[in-house]
C-alpha positions as CSV (number, residue, x, y, z in Angstrom):
1,E,41.0,105.2,128.4
2,M,44.7,105.5,127.6
3,Q,44.5,109.4,127.4
4,N,42.8,109.5,130.8
5,A,45.4,107.2,132.3
6,Q,48.2,109.4,130.7
7,A,46.7,112.6,132.0
8,E,46.2,111.1,135.5
9,Y,49.8,110.0,135.5
10,N,51.2,113.4,134.4
11,R,49.2,115.1,137.0
12,T,50.3,112.8,139.7
13,A,54.0,113.2,138.5
14,K,53.8,117.0,138.9
15,L,52.3,116.6,142.4
16,V,55.1,114.3,143.3
17,Q,57.6,116.8,142.1
18,Q,55.9,119.5,144.0
19,G,55.8,117.3,147.1
20,F,52.0,117.2,147.2
21,A,51.7,113.5,146.3
22,S,53.6,110.3,147.2
23,N,55.4,107.9,144.9
24,T,52.8,105.3,145.7
25,L,50.2,107.3,143.9
26,L,52.6,107.7,141.0
27,D,53.3,104.0,140.8
28,R,49.6,103.3,140.8
29,D,49.0,105.7,138.0
30,S,52.0,104.3,136.1
31,Q,50.5,100.8,136.5
32,R,47.2,102.1,135.2
33,L,49.0,103.8,132.2
34,Q,50.8,100.6,131.4
35,T,47.5,98.6,131.6
36,A,45.9,101.2,129.3
37,Q,48.7,101.0,126.9
38,A,48.5,97.2,126.8
39,N,44.8,97.4,126.3
40,V,45.4,99.8,123.4
41,K,48.0,97.6,121.9
42,A,45.6,94.6,122.3
43,A,42.8,96.6,120.7
44,Q,45.1,97.6,117.9
45,A,46.1,94.0,117.4
46,N,42.4,93.0,117.4
47,A,41.7,95.8,114.9
48,E,44.5,94.7,112.7
49,S,43.3,91.1,112.9
50,A,39.8,92.2,112.1
51,Q,41.0,94.3,109.2
52,A,43.0,91.4,108.0
53,Q,39.9,89.2,108.2
54,V,37.9,91.9,106.4
55,Q,40.5,92.0,103.7
56,A,40.5,88.2,103.5
57,A,36.8,88.2,103.3
58,V,36.9,90.9,100.5
59,S,39.5,88.8,98.7
60,K,37.3,85.7,99.1
61,V,34.3,87.6,97.8
62,K,36.3,88.7,94.8
63,T,37.5,85.1,94.3
64,T,34.0,83.8,94.7
65,Q,32.7,86.5,92.2
66,A,35.4,85.4,89.8
67,Q,34.4,81.8,90.3
68,V,30.8,82.7,89.8
69,Q,31.7,84.6,86.6
70,A,33.8,81.6,85.5
71,A,30.9,79.3,86.3
72,A,28.6,81.6,84.4
73,G,30.9,81.5,81.5
74,E,31.1,77.7,81.7
75,V,27.2,77.6,81.8
76,E,27.1,79.8,78.7
77,S,29.7,77.7,77.0
78,A,27.8,74.5,78.0
79,T,24.6,76.0,76.8
80,A,26.3,76.9,73.5
81,N,27.7,73.3,73.3
82,V,24.2,71.9,74.0
83,G,22.7,74.0,71.2
84,A,25.5,72.9,68.9
85,L,25.0,69.2,69.9
86,Q,21.3,69.6,69.3
87,G,22.0,71.0,65.9
88,Q,24.4,68.1,65.3
89,I,21.8,65.6,66.4
90,K,19.3,67.1,64.0
91,T,21.9,67.0,61.2
92,T,22.8,63.5,62.1
93,Q,19.1,62.4,62.1
94,A,18.7,64.0,58.7
95,Q,21.8,62.2,57.5
96,V,20.5,58.9,59.0
97,K,17.2,59.4,57.1
98,A,19.1,60.2,53.9
99,A,21.3,57.2,54.4
100,Q,18.2,55.0,55.1
101,A,16.6,56.3,51.9
102,Q,19.8,55.6,50.0
103,V,19.9,52.0,51.5
104,G,16.3,51.5,50.3
105,M,17.1,52.8,46.8
106,A,20.2,50.5,46.8
107,E,18.1,47.5,47.9
108,A,15.6,48.3,45.1
109,Q,18.4,48.6,42.6
110,V,19.8,45.2,43.8
111,G,16.4,43.7,43.4
112,N,16.1,45.1,39.8
113,T,19.6,43.9,39.0
114,R,18.8,40.4,40.3
115,S,15.6,40.4,38.1
116,Q,17.7,41.5,35.1
117,V,20.3,38.8,35.9
118,D,17.5,36.2,36.1
119,L,16.1,37.4,32.9
120,V,19.4,37.3,31.2
121,K,20.0,33.8,32.5
122,N,16.6,32.7,31.2
123,Q,17.2,34.3,27.8
124,S,20.7,32.8,27.6
125,G,19.1,29.4,28.4
126,Y,16.8,29.8,25.4
127,T,19.9,29.9,23.2
128,V,20.7,26.3,24.2
129,L,18.6,23.5,22.8
130,K,18.5,20.5,25.1
131,S,16.9,17.1,24.4
132,T,15.0,15.3,27.2
133,G,16.8,12.1,26.1
134,N,19.3,10.4,23.8
135,G,18.3,10.0,20.2
136,V,18.8,10.9,16.6
137,V,18.0,14.2,15.0
138,T,15.5,13.5,12.2
139,A,14.7,17.0,11.0
140,T,16.1,20.5,11.3
141,N,13.4,23.2,10.9
142,A,15.5,26.4,11.3
143,E,18.7,27.9,9.8
144,V,21.6,29.3,11.7
145,G,20.9,33.0,12.5
146,Q,17.2,32.7,11.8
147,V,14.9,34.5,14.3
148,V,12.4,32.0,15.7
149,A,9.2,32.5,17.7
150,A,8.5,31.0,21.1
151,G,7.2,27.5,20.8
152,Q,8.5,27.1,17.2
153,P,9.9,23.6,16.6
154,I,13.7,23.8,15.8
155,L,14.7,20.1,15.7
156,S,12.9,16.8,15.6
157,V,14.6,14.1,17.7
158,A,13.8,10.4,17.6
159,R,14.5,8.8,21.0
160,A,17.1,6.0,20.9
161,G,15.6,2.6,21.5
162,E,12.0,3.8,21.3
163,F,9.9,3.3,18.3
164,E,6.3,4.4,17.9
165,V,3.8,4.7,15.1
166,H,1.9,7.9,14.5
167,I,-1.6,7.6,13.1
168,R,-4.6,10.0,12.8
169,V,-8.1,8.7,13.5
170,G,-11.5,10.2,12.9
171,E,-14.0,11.6,15.4
172,Q,-15.9,8.3,15.7
173,A,-12.9,6.0,16.2
174,I,-11.3,8.3,18.8
175,Q,-14.2,7.5,21.2
176,S,-13.1,3.9,21.5
177,L,-9.4,4.6,22.2
178,K,-7.7,5.3,25.5
179,L,-4.2,5.1,26.9
180,D,-2.7,1.6,27.0
181,T,-5.3,0.3,24.5
182,P,-3.6,-2.8,22.9
183,A,-2.9,-2.7,19.2
184,Q,-1.2,-4.6,16.4
185,V,1.3,-3.0,14.0
186,K,2.1,-4.5,10.6
187,L,5.0,-3.1,8.6
188,W,4.7,-3.0,4.9
189,A,8.4,-3.8,4.5
190,N,8.2,-6.8,6.8
191,N,5.8,-9.0,4.9
192,G,2.9,-8.0,7.2
193,E,4.3,-9.5,10.4
194,A,2.2,-8.3,13.4
195,L,4.0,-6.6,16.2
196,S,2.3,-6.0,19.6
197,A,1.9,-2.4,20.7
198,K,-0.2,-0.1,22.8
199,V,-1.5,3.4,22.8
200,R,0.9,5.8,24.5
201,E,-0.5,9.2,23.8
202,I,-3.7,10.7,22.4
203,A,-3.8,14.3,21.2
204,P,-6.2,16.4,23.3
205,A,-7.5,18.3,20.3
206,A,-8.2,17.6,16.7
207,D,-6.3,19.2,13.8
208,E,-7.7,21.2,11.0
209,N,-8.9,18.0,9.2
210,R,-10.9,17.0,12.4
211,T,-8.5,14.1,13.1
212,W,-6.6,13.2,16.3
213,L,-3.0,12.2,16.4
214,V,-2.5,8.9,18.3
215,K,1.0,7.6,19.1
216,V,1.3,3.8,19.4
217,A,4.4,2.5,21.1
218,L,5.8,-0.9,20.1
219,D,6.4,-3.5,22.9
220,Q,9.7,-4.6,21.2
221,P,11.4,-1.3,20.2
222,E,14.8,-3.0,19.9
223,N,13.7,-5.0,16.8
224,P,16.6,-4.7,14.3
225,E,14.2,-4.6,11.4
226,L,12.6,-1.4,12.6
227,K,13.7,1.8,10.9
228,L,12.7,5.4,11.2
229,G,10.1,6.6,8.7
230,M,8.8,3.1,7.8
231,T,5.1,2.8,6.8
232,A,2.8,0.6,9.0
233,T,-0.8,-0.4,9.5
234,V,-2.3,-0.3,13.0
235,S,-5.3,-2.3,14.1
236,F,-7.1,-2.3,17.4
237,H,-8.8,-5.5,18.7
238,Q,-10.9,-5.1,21.8
239,A,-13.1,-7.8,23.5
240,L,-16.8,-7.1,22.8
241,D,-19.8,-8.1,24.8
242,Q,-21.8,-11.0,23.3
243,T,-24.9,-8.8,22.9
244,V,-23.1,-6.2,20.8
245,A,-24.1,-6.2,17.1
246,W,-22.8,-4.5,14.1
247,L,-25.2,-2.4,12.1
248,P,-24.8,0.0,9.2
249,A,-25.0,3.6,10.3
250,S,-28.2,4.2,8.2
251,A,-30.1,1.8,10.5
252,L,-29.9,4.2,13.5
253,Y,-33.1,6.1,14.3
254,Q,-33.4,8.9,16.9
255,Q,-36.3,8.5,19.3
256,G,-36.2,11.8,21.2
257,Q,-32.8,11.9,22.8
258,K,-32.3,8.1,22.7
259,P,-31.0,6.0,19.8
260,A,-33.2,3.2,18.5
261,V,-33.7,0.9,15.5
262,W,-36.7,-0.6,13.6
263,V,-37.0,-4.4,13.9
264,L,-39.3,-6.9,12.1
265,D,-41.4,-9.6,13.7
266,A,-42.6,-12.8,12.1
267,N,-45.5,-10.9,10.3
268,N,-43.1,-8.3,8.9
269,T,-44.5,-5.7,11.2
270,V,-42.0,-3.0,12.3
271,T,-41.4,-2.1,15.9
272,L,-39.2,0.6,17.3
273,K,-36.6,-0.8,19.7
274,E,-34.3,1.3,21.9
275,V,-30.6,0.4,21.7
276,Q,-27.3,1.6,23.2
277,V,-24.5,2.6,20.9
278,S,-21.3,1.0,22.1
279,R,-19.0,2.5,19.5
280,Y,-19.0,4.5,16.3
281,L,-16.9,3.0,13.5
282,D,-15.9,4.4,10.1
283,E,-17.9,1.6,8.4
284,G,-20.9,1.4,10.9
285,I,-21.9,1.2,14.5
286,L,-21.8,-1.3,17.3
287,V,-25.0,-1.5,19.4
288,Q,-26.3,-3.3,22.4
289,G,-29.9,-4.5,22.9
290,I,-30.3,-6.6,19.7
291,D,-30.6,-10.4,20.0
292,A,-29.0,-12.7,17.5
293,G,-31.2,-13.4,14.4
294,V,-33.3,-10.3,14.8
295,K,-34.0,-8.5,11.5
296,V,-33.2,-4.8,11.5
297,I,-34.3,-2.2,9.0
298,A,-31.1,-0.8,7.5
299,A,-32.5,1.9,5.2
300,G,-35.4,4.3,5.0
301,V,-35.9,4.4,8.7
302,N,-37.3,7.9,8.7
303,R,-40.4,6.8,6.6
304,L,-41.5,4.1,9.0
305,H,-44.0,4.1,11.9
306,A,-44.9,1.6,14.6
307,G,-47.1,-1.3,13.5
308,Q,-46.4,-0.7,9.8
309,Q,-46.2,-3.9,7.6
310,I,-43.5,-3.9,5.0
311,T,-42.0,-6.2,2.4
312,P,-38.4,-6.6,3.5
313,V,-35.6,-6.6,0.9
314,P,-32.4,-8.5,1.8
315,Y,-29.4,-6.3,2.7
316,T,-26.0,-7.3,1.4
317,A,-24.5,-6.7,4.8
318,Q,-27.3,-8.1,6.9
319,A,-27.1,-7.4,10.6
320,S,-25.5,-10.2,12.6
321,A,-24.5,-10.6,16.2
322,V,-20.9,-10.2,17.1
323,V,-19.7,-13.0,19.3
324,K,-16.3,-13.3,21.1
């Protein structure tokens, strides 16, 4: 457009110089040329502005690409960090498990150590002998430095203010004794004075001689005449039923599973009579079921039969009723 306006202006200028055109036409073409020049300048300015915008866009693209690359780098770095952290987590978990295992081992070791401490305490307690009460040592059954077995007696201690008499009774007599059974104790060194007492303890089993240890406690332990180791005689007196009679042991006859005796009537005829044995004594038996005055066969009972007539021979210890 500018070239056409310039050419039109030049042509009009020549015509004016030659006198073939007026100045009015020249002014018109000059105005057109100026307008075209202004348009060119405006277009150039627009082009420069557009080029600047393009350059700015290119720069922005480059900046964005750099940011993208930087972000990609950060992503890679973050991914690497995530992998490293995951590795650390696995390592930490393994360390936690190892630490837990060590804690378990330590707790087990603590338990074993406590058990050993308790064992040592118990063992150390065995080295100290303690009496359950005040008293006097009456016997020492071990020497210093001697190795003793569990349960082996080391010392014998007599309780202060408590005196008891130890006796051993046979299988028959033990049946009639029980705890707190009253007794009388006579000391040989005390002119036979009777002291009241009672059964305090009965051994649960017999010894090798088939006797039971019975401990009789005195009711007056503070008697000044009592001394450890004194010899005494113990007797037991129990109330008996009026129907209880003493018989020699040879009079007892076994009828099946029941005890019985042979008795005589007025015609000296023997009859078997069932009885109940109240007590077995060393010197005989106490039975129930025999009335006073009844004659009982005391010997040869295994050769008799019911209804048999015999000639009785007096017995030196003739059966008699025991009355309270």
